[in-house]
C-alpha positions in Angstrom: 0.2 0.0 0.0 1.3 3.1 -1.1 0.4 6.2 1.4 1.1 9.8 0.2 2.2 9.2 -3.2 2.1 7.4 -6.4 3.7 3.4 -6.6 7.1 4.0 -8.3 6.5 1.2 -10.5 3.5 2.8 -12.2 5.6 5.9 -12.6 8.2 4.3 -14.5 5.9 2.6 -16.5 4.5 5.9 -17.6 7.6 6.8 -18.5 8.2 4.2 -20.6 5.4 4.6 -22.7 6.4 8.1 -23.9 9.1 8.3 -26.5 12.5 9.4 -25.0 15.0 11.9 -26.9 18.2 10.0 -28.0 20.3 12.9 -26.8 18.1 13.2 -23.3 19.0 9.3 -23.0 22.7 9.7 -23.1 22.9 12.4 -20.3 20.8 10.6 -18.3 23.2 7.5 -18.5 26.4 9.4 -17.9 24.3 11.0 -14.9 23.4 7.3 -13.5 27.1 6.2 -14.5 28.9 9.4 -12.5 26.3 8.4 -9.6 27.2 4.8 -9.3 30.4 5.7 -9.4 30.5 8.0 -6.8 28.6 5.9 -4.7 31.0 3.2 -5.1 34.0 5.5 -4.1 32.1 7.1 -1.0 31.1 3.8 0.6 33.8 4.2 2.9 32.4 7.0 5.6 35.9 9.1 6.9 34.6 10.9 10.0 37.5 13.3 11.0 38.6 13.8 14.6 36.4 16.3 16.5 38.3 19.4 17.5 38.0 21.1 20.7 36.6 24.4 20.8 36.7 26.8 23.6 33.5 29.4 24.4 35.6 31.8 22.5 36.7 30.3 20.0 34.3 32.0 17.2 35.2 35.4 18.9 38.9 34.7 18.0 38.0 34.1 15.1 36.1 37.1 14.2 38.4 38.9 15.7 41.4 37.7 13.6 39.2 39.6 10.3 39.9 43.0 11.5 42.6 45.2 12.3 43.5 46.8 15.6 41.9 50.6 15.6 44.8 52.9 17.4 41.9 55.6 18.0 40.1 53.4 20.6 40.9 52.8 23.8 41.0 49.2 25.4 37.7 47.1 25.1 37.6 47.1 29.3 37.7 51.0 29.0 34.5 53.3 28.0 35.3 54.2 24.6 34.2 58.3 25.7 37.0 60.6 25.8 35.1 61.8 29.3 35.1 58.4 30.9 38.7 56.9 29.2 41.9 57.3 31.7 44.3 59.1 29.7 47.2 58.5 32.6 49.6 55.2 33.5 47.8 56.1 37.0 44.2 56.2 35.9 44.5 52.9 33.6 45.6 51.2 36.3 43.2 52.8 38.7 40.5 52.4 36.4 41.3 48.7 35.8 42.1 47.3 39.2 38.9 49.4 40.5 36.9 47.1 37.7 38.5 43.8 39.3 38.1 44.6 42.7 34.4 43.9 42.5 35.4 40.4 41.7 37.8 40.4 44.7 35.4 41.5 46.7 33.1 38.7 45.6 35.6 36.1 46.0 36.1 37.6 49.6 32.4 37.8 50.9 32.0 34.0 49.5 35.0 32.9 51.8 34.3 34.8 54.7 30.5 34.0 54.3 30.5 30.5 52.9 27.5 29.5 55.2 25.4 32.0 53.1 26.2 30.0 49.9 25.2 26.3 50.3 22.3 26.8 48.5 23.2 24.6 45.0 20.9 25.7 41.8 23.3 24.6 39.2 23.0 21.2 37.7 26.0 19.6 37.3 27.3 21.9 40.2 29.8 24.8 39.4 33.0 24.1 40.9 33.6 28.1 41.2 30.5 28.8 42.4 30.7 26.8 45.6 32.9 28.5 48.4 35.9 26.7 49.5 35.3 24.3 52.6 37.1 24.8 55.8 38.8 22.3 57.3 38.5 22.0 61.6 39.4 19.5 63.9 35.6 18.3 64.0 36.3 17.8 59.9 36.0 14.2 58.7 38.6 14.2 56.1 40.3 11.1 54.1 43.3 10.4 52.1 41.3 11.4 49.0 40.0 14.6 50.5 44.0 15.4 50.3 44.6 14.4 47.1 41.9 16.4 46.0 43.0 19.5 47.3 46.8 18.6 46.2 45.5 17.9 42.6 43.7 21.8 43.1 47.2 22.9 44.1 45.2 24.9 47.6 48.2 24.7 49.8 47.0 25.3 53.3 44.2 23.4 52.9 46.3 20.2 52.1 48.7 21.0 54.7 45.4 21.2 57.4 44.0 17.9 56.1 47.3 16.5 56.0 47.7 17.6 60.0 44.0 16.3 60.6 45.4 12.7 59.2 48.5 13.0 61.4 50.4 12.1 58.8 48.5 8.2 58.3 48.3 8.7 54.6 50.1 6.1 51.7 53.9 7.1 50.2 52.1 8.3 46.7 50.6 10.7 48.7 53.2 12.0 50.4 55.3 12.1 47.6 52.7 14.6 46.0 52.5 16.7 49.2 55.9 17.1 49.1 56.1 18.2 45.1 53.4 20.8 46.1 55.1 22.5 48.7 58.5 22.7 47.2 56.9 23.9 44.1 54.9 26.8 46.2 57.1 26.5 49.3 54.8 29.6 51.3 52.6 31.0 48.6 49.2 30.2 47.2 48.6 29.9 43.5 48.1 33.0 41.9 44.0 33.3 40.8 44.5 32.9 37.3 41.3 35.5 36.7 42.3 38.2 38.3 44.0 39.1 34.9 44.6 43.0 35.6 46.2 42.2 39.2 48.8 40.0 37.4 49.3 42.5 34.5 50.2 45.4 37.0 51.9 43.8 39.3 55.3 44.5 39.5 57.7 41.3 40.1 60.6 41.4 42.0 63.9 40.4 40.3 64.7 37.5 42.4 68.4 37.2 43.1 68.7 35.9 46.3 67.6 32.9 48.1 63.8 33.0 48.8 63.2 29.8 50.3 61.7 29.3 53.3 61.8 26.4 55.4 58.7 24.8 56.5 58.3 22.1 59.2 55.9 19.5 56.8 58.6 19.8 54.1 61.6 18.5 56.1 59.4 15.5 57.8 57.9 14.7 54.5 61.8 15.0 53.2 63.3 12.8 55.8 60.6 10.3 55.6 60.5 9.5 52.0 64.2 9.4 51.0 64.5 6.9 54.2 62.1 4.2 51.8 63.2 2.5 48.7 65.6 3.9 45.9 62.9 5.1 43.6 60.7 6.7 46.5 64.0 8.4 48.1 65.1 9.6 44.4 61.6 11.0 43.7 61.8 12.8 47.4 65.7 14.6 45.9 64.1 15.5 42.3 61.2 17.9 44.3 63.7 19.4 46.7 66.0 20.4 44.5 63.3 21.7 42.0 61.7 23.2 44.5 65.3 24.7 46.4 66.5 25.6 42.3 62.8 27.3 41.9 63.8 29.6 45.1 67.7 30.1 44.4 68.8 28.0 47.2 72.0 27.2 45.4 74.2 26.0 48.4 71.4 23.7 49.2 71.1 22.2 45.9 74.7 21.4 45.2 74.8 20.0 48.8 71.6 17.9 47.8 73.2 17.1 44.4 76.7 16.0 45.9 74.5 13.7 48.2 73.1 12.3 45.3 76.2 11.6 44.0 77.7 9.9 47.0 74.5 7.8 47.2 74.2 6.9 43.5 70.7 8.6 43.7 69.4 9.0 40.2 67.9 12.3 39.0 65.2 13.3 36.6 65.9 16.0 33.7 64.1 18.2 35.7 66.5 18.5 38.8 69.6 18.5 36.8 68.4 21.5 34.8 67.7 23.1 37.9 71.5 22.3 39.5 72.5 23.6 36.6 70.7 27.0 36.5 72.2 27.4 40.5 75.8 27.5 38.7 76.0 31.1 38.5 74.9 31.6 42.1 77.7 29.5 43.9 80.2 32.2 42.6 83.2 29.7 42.4 84.8 32.0 39.6 84.3 31.8 35.5 87.2 29.1 34.8 85.1 26.6 37.4 81.7 27.7 36.2 82.7 26.3 32.7 83.9 23.0 34.4 80.7 22.5 36.5 78.5 22.9 33.6 80.9 20.2 31.9 80.8 18.0 35.0 76.8 18.0 35.2 76.8 17.2 31.3 79.1 14.0 32.3 77.2 12.9 35.0 74.1 12.9 33.1 75.2 11.0 30.3 76.9 8.2 32.7 73.1 8.2 34.1 71.5 7.8 31.0 69.8 11.2 31.1 69.0 13.0 27.5 69.3 16.5 27.7 66.2 18.4 26.4 66.2 22.2 25.5 65.7 23.8 29.3 69.1 22.0 30.6 71.0 24.4 27.8 68.7 27.4 28.3 69.6 26.7 32.0 73.3 26.6 30.6 72.8 29.7 28.6 71.4 31.5 31.8 75.0 30.7 33.8 76.7 31.9 30.9 75.5 34.9 30.8 76.0 35.9 34.1 79.8 35.6 33.0 82.2 38.4 32.2 85.0 36.9 30.1 84.5 36.9 27.2 86.5 34.2 25.7 84.8 32.2 28.2 81.0 33.3 27.1 81.9 32.6 23.4 83.4 29.5 23.8 80.8 28.5 26.1 77.6 29.6 23.7 79.5 28.2 20.7 79.4 24.5 22.7 76.2 24.8 23.8 74.9 25.8 20.2 76.5 22.7 18.7 74.7 20.4 21.4 71.2 22.2 20.8 71.9 21.0 17.2 73.3 17.5 18.1 70.2 16.3 20.0 68.0 17.9 17.2 66.5 20.5 19.7 64.7 23.5 18.6 65.7 26.4 20.5 62.6 28.9 22.4 62.2 32.3 23.1 64.1 31.9 26.4 66.9 30.4 24.3 66.9 33.8 22.6 66.9 35.6 25.5 69.6 34.3 27.3 71.8 35.2 23.8 70.8 38.4 23.4 71.8 39.1 27.3 75.3 37.8 26.0 75.1 39.7 22.4 75.2 42.7 25.2 78.7 42.1 25.7 79.6 42.5 22.3 78.3 46.2 21.0 78.1 46.7 17.7 79.6 43.0 16.5 75.5 41.4 18.1 74.1 43.0 14.6 74.6 40.4 12.2 73.4 37.6 14.9 70.8 39.7 16.3 69.1 39.8 12.7 69.8 36.4 12.0 67.8 35.3 15.4 64.5 37.9 14.0 64.7 36.5 10.6 64.4 33.0 12.0 61.9 33.4 14.9 59.7 35.3 11.8 59.2 31.9 10.1 58.0 30.3 13.8 54.8 30.1 15.1 56.0 30.8 19.0 54.8 29.2 21.7 55.2 29.9 25.4 57.6 27.2 27.5 59.3 29.0 30.3 58.5 32.7 31.9 62.1 34.2 30.5 59.8 33.7 27.5 57.9 37.0 28.0 61.3 38.6 28.3 62.2 38.4 25.1 60.7 41.4 23.1 61.4 44.0 25.3 65.1 43.0 25.5 65.4 42.9 21.9 63.6 46.3 21.1 66.3 47.7 24.1 68.9 45.9 22.2 67.7 47.5 19.3 67.2 51.0 20.1 70.1 51.5 22.5 73.1 49.3 21.4 72.7 48.7 18.1 70.7 52.3 17.1 69.4 50.3 14.2 65.9 51.6 13.1 65.6 48.5 10.6 66.1 45.7 13.7 63.2 47.9 15.5 61.0 47.7 13.0 61.8 43.6 12.6 61.3 43.4 16.3 58.0 45.3 15.9 56.6 43.6 13.3 57.7 40.0 14.8 55.6 40.9 17.8 52.7 42.2 15.9 52.5 39.4 13.9 49.7 36.2 14.9 49.0 35.8 18.4 52.7 37.1 19.5 51.1 40.2 21.8 50.7 37.9 24.3 54.5 37.7 25.1 55.2 41.4 25.9 54.4 40.2 29.3 52.9 42.7 31.8 52.5 46.2 31.7 55.9 47.1 33.1 57.8 45.3 29.9 55.0 46.8 27.6 56.1 50.5 28.8 59.5 49.4 28.3 59.4 48.1 24.8 57.4 51.1 23.8 59.8 53.8 25.2 62.8 51.8 23.8 61.1 51.8 20.4 60.0 55.2 20.3 63.4 56.5 21.4 64.7 54.5 18.7 62.3 56.3 16.0 63.3 59.5 17.4 66.8 58.9 17.4 67.0 57.5 13.6 64.1 59.2 11.8 63.1 63.2 10.8 60.6 64.7 13.7 57.3 64.5 11.4 57.7 61.1 10.9 58.5 60.3 14.5 55.1 62.0 15.6 52.9 60.5 12.8 53.9 57.5 14.4 53.7 58.6 17.6 50.5 59.7 17.5 49.4 56.6 16.3 50.4 54.8 19.6 49.4 57.4 22.0 47.2 57.5 24.0 45.9 54.2 23.7 48.7 51.7 22.7 51.1 53.2 25.2 51.4 56.5 27.7 55.3 58.5 26.8 57.4 58.1 30.0 58.7 61.4 31.0 62.1 60.2 29.8 60.6 60.4 26.3 59.1 63.0 26.8 62.3 64.7 27.6 64.0 63.1 24.5 61.1 64.8 22.4 61.8 68.2 23.9 65.1 68.3 23.7 65.4 67.0 20.1 62.8 69.9 18.7 65.9 72.2 20.0 67.9 71.0 17.2 64.9 72.2 14.9 64.3 75.7 13.5 62.2 77.7 15.8 59.5 77.7 13.1 59.2 73.9 13.2 58.9 73.2 17.3 56.7 76.0 17.7 54.2 73.4 15.5 54.8 70.6 18.0 54.8 73.1 21.3 50.8 73.1 22.0 50.7 69.3 21.1 53.4 68.7 23.6 52.1 71.0 26.2 48.9 69.1 25.9 49.9 65.6 26.2 52.0 67.0 29.3 49.1 68.0 31.2 47.4 65.0 30.0 49.6 62.4 31.3 50.0 64.0 34.6 53.8 65.7 33.2 53.6 68.6 35.4 55.2 67.5 38.5 58.5 66.5 36.6 60.7 69.2 36.9 63.4 68.6 34.4 60.0 68.4 31.9 59.2 72.0 32.8 62.4 73.2 32.9 62.7 71.9 28.7 59.8 73.1 27.4 60.0 76.7 29.5 63.4 76.9 27.8 61.9 75.7 24.5 59.5 78.7 24.4 61.9 81.3 26.5 64.9 81.0 24.5 64.9 78.8 21.5 61.4 79.8 20.0 61.4 83.2 21.2 58.9 85.2 19.4 58.9 89.0 18.4 57.4 91.3 20.4 54.4 91.5 18.8 53.7 88.1 18.2 50.6 86.3 19.4 52.5 83.7 20.4 53.7 85.9 23.7 50.2 85.5 25.1 50.2 82.0 24.7 53.3 81.0 26.0 52.6 83.3 28.7 49.3 81.4 29.7 51.6 77.6 30.1 53.6 79.7 32.1 51.2 80.6 34.3 49.5 77.1 34.1 52.8 75.9 35.5 53.1 78.5 38.3 49.5 77.8 39.5 50.1 74.1 39.6 53.2 74.4 41.8 51.4 76.8 44.2 48.1 74.5 44.0 50.3 71.7 45.2 52.5 73.6 47.7 49.4 74.7 49.5 48.1 70.9 49.6 51.9 69.7 51.0 53.8 70.2 54.4 57.0 70.2 52.1 56.5 72.5 49.5 58.5 71.4 46.1 61.5 73.5 45.7 61.9 74.7 42.1 65.2 75.2 40.0 66.2 79.2 39.3 65.7 78.2 35.9 62.1 77.2 35.9 61.2 80.2 37.7 63.4 83.1 35.6 61.7 81.5 32.3 58.2 81.5 33.8 59.1 85.5 34.3 59.9 86.7 31.3 57.4 84.6 30.0 54.4 86.1 31.7 56.2 89.9 31.0 56.6 89.5 27.4 53.0 87.9 27.4 52.2 91.1 30.0 51.4 90.0 33.2 52.9 92.1 35.0 50.6 91.8 38.0 51.6 88.1 38.5 55.2 88.3 38.3 55.0 91.0 41.1 53.3 88.4 42.8 56.0 85.8 41.7 59.2 88.6 43.0 57.4 89.5 46.3 57.3 85.5 47.3 61.0 85.0 46.1 61.8 87.9 48.5 59.8 86.7 51.4 61.0 82.6 51.2 63.8 82.4 49.3 64.3 78.9 50.7 61.7 78.2 47.5 63.7 77.9 44.8 67.1 76.4 44.9 69.6 79.2 44.0 69.2 82.5 42.8 67.8 83.9 39.8 70.7 83.9 37.1 71.9 87.5 35.8 70.6 87.4 32.4 67.1 86.7 33.7 67.9 89.4 36.2 68.7 91.7 33.1 65.9 90.5 31.1 63.6 90.9 33.7 65.0 94.9 34.2 64.9 95.8 30.2 61.5 94.2 29.9 59.6 96.4 32.6 61.7 99.3 32.1 60.5 99.5 28.7 56.9 99.3 29.6 58.0 101.7 32.7 56.1 99.6 35.1 58.1 100.8 37.9 56.7 98.6 41.1 57.9 95.2 39.6 61.7 97.0 39.2 61.4 98.2 43.0 60.2 94.5 43.3 63.8 92.8 41.3 66.0 95.9 43.1 65.0 94.5 46.4 65.3 90.9 45.3 68.9 91.9 43.9 69.7 93.5 47.1 68.6 91.4 49.7 70.6 88.1 47.7 73.7 90.5 47.7 74.2 90.8 43.7 75.4 93.6 41.4 74.2 95.6 39.3 71.7 97.1 41.5 73.6 100.4 41.4 73.9 100.2 37.6 70.0 99.5 37.2 68.8 102.3 39.5 70.6 105.0 37.7 69.4 104.1 34.7 65.9 103.5 35.8 65.9 107.1 37.2 67.7 108.2 33.5 65.0 106.8 31.4 61.7 107.1 33.5 60.6 110.3 35.7 60.2 109.1 39.0 57.8 111.0 41.9 59.7 112.0 45.6 58.3 108.9 46.7 59.8 106.2 44.6 63.2 108.4 44.7 62.9 108.0 48.2 62.2 104.4 47.8 65.4 104.0 45.3 67.6 105.3 47.5 66.3 102.9 50.5 67.3 100.4 48.3 70.6 101.0 46.8 71.8 104.2 49.0 72.2 108.0 48.3 75.7 107.5 47.0 75.4 105.8 43.9 72.8 108.3 42.8 74.8 111.4 43.9 77.4 109.6 42.3 75.6 109.2 39.2 74.4 113.2 39.8 78.3 114.4 39.9 79.1 111.9 36.5 76.5 114.1 34.7 77.3 117.5 35.5 81.0 116.7 34.9 79.7 115.5 31.5 77.5 119.1 31.4 81.1 121.4 32.3 
């Protein structure tokens, strides 16, 4: 029975009753043949392997289709000029303030875990469950301990171990020892707090930071007395942990103990031992022999080195000073890398760059070869030192080689693919772009530099004061007409990036306006420069009003401010500044230089502004400077003074000087 259709056999019969054209019949036969062939060839169905995808893979794929918008702030900030942070301190505060909400939620969940016992998710989401608190009444088992160890909860693991009174199996004790050796006294960093990690200032560990814990000593003493395999695992864990926290003496002691007792070590332990060679301070010739002896011990025990072995050797080599020994060791290390057919990592090249830093311009060729080889590779993170490569490479291209091409190769490598993750953290990013901008400033015309600068600032990087100072000093090498074009832009950036508290920047921009770009007397620039000088003075006074310890200004800053204000016609503010200098001379370093004093006098004399001249004369006499008498004579000769003003002048410079002037004039008349 056919339901909802026509019997296919009847349809075929009806088709056969109609004549079929020859051409159509041929096409139908060809179609049937191709269908039969394809069905035969595709009889074996191939199912590709499943590709693991994360929840954000589709977003990453979409992101890869667009280029970076250099005019937009980071996505974590509001794209609004009134809400976007525009200084390093603001960027840090905004980002950490946003993350502090997450920290607060975590703290509440931990401190008030009794309020979060309801379970609304099915299946249960571990991240939402408050962490357990173990007390003496808690019922714990070895499985509980293993669970906490697997989740790297150091304090909970120790608490459970103490509750169990050490009554656990040997593998569990070994796992706990490895956990304590790896983290020592710290809890693992929370991977969810990205901003805290990004802005964290990591200290360079150059000394022993290992903290002995009684649990570590008890576990190790117990395990090293067990069968050889267990004892070897315990020694391996201890050596790796001690090496991580730079306890070189104890690492070497345990290594000697293992050699004497024929205790086999793993490759990670040998790598840790090699990394401690430079800390032992045994001398440069001794360093080479120690590394060679460790190589021999590895070969004797059948341990094949990996790339981290040679990275540790390069680390020790980079600490040496004798260039002959450095070259010899480096060549041997790379010969061994090629012998074992290993692929260098970014850490390998980072240590090579540290070595090349010792060879000045001779480092250029190998430096370029490293960049070209990395350009052909897909970089992956294998070591924490990988994050040091790019900023060290850019500093080398900028400071050591001062080669624009090399710097652009480094920058192109960083921006290709997913390599920007190797920038590390905010501190390394700041060092990287400081070196990059300084390189372009030193090798290109200022116009070319400023185009790149405008592209990167402020949403990619905030220029450090040293970069701003280099820009202002570079402008002094250009004609005044060129420098004047950039003064308003750089001044606005100094305000935007909170650089007004940096005195050497104030000195540079004031000198640029007062001396290098000195406008003619009737130029409108005088009023603009005077406004900048007034903002600087008012900012300093505002800061002094907030602080108990006042800002001590340099005499050049104060001198340039007064001159710029006079050129702009702001005589009242100049009178106020001079009065303050007379009353509080300790607010500036030294006294106003002679050039400033003479220019102030001439500017006021040209405008017949006697109040400022009298204040200037009072400042000169109170600081025992020369020239007061000459200025007084010139003042009386140029400007018609009132009797009151003449009395003030006599009180300042003395009657003798004025009488001397009068007698000289009478003699000339005779």
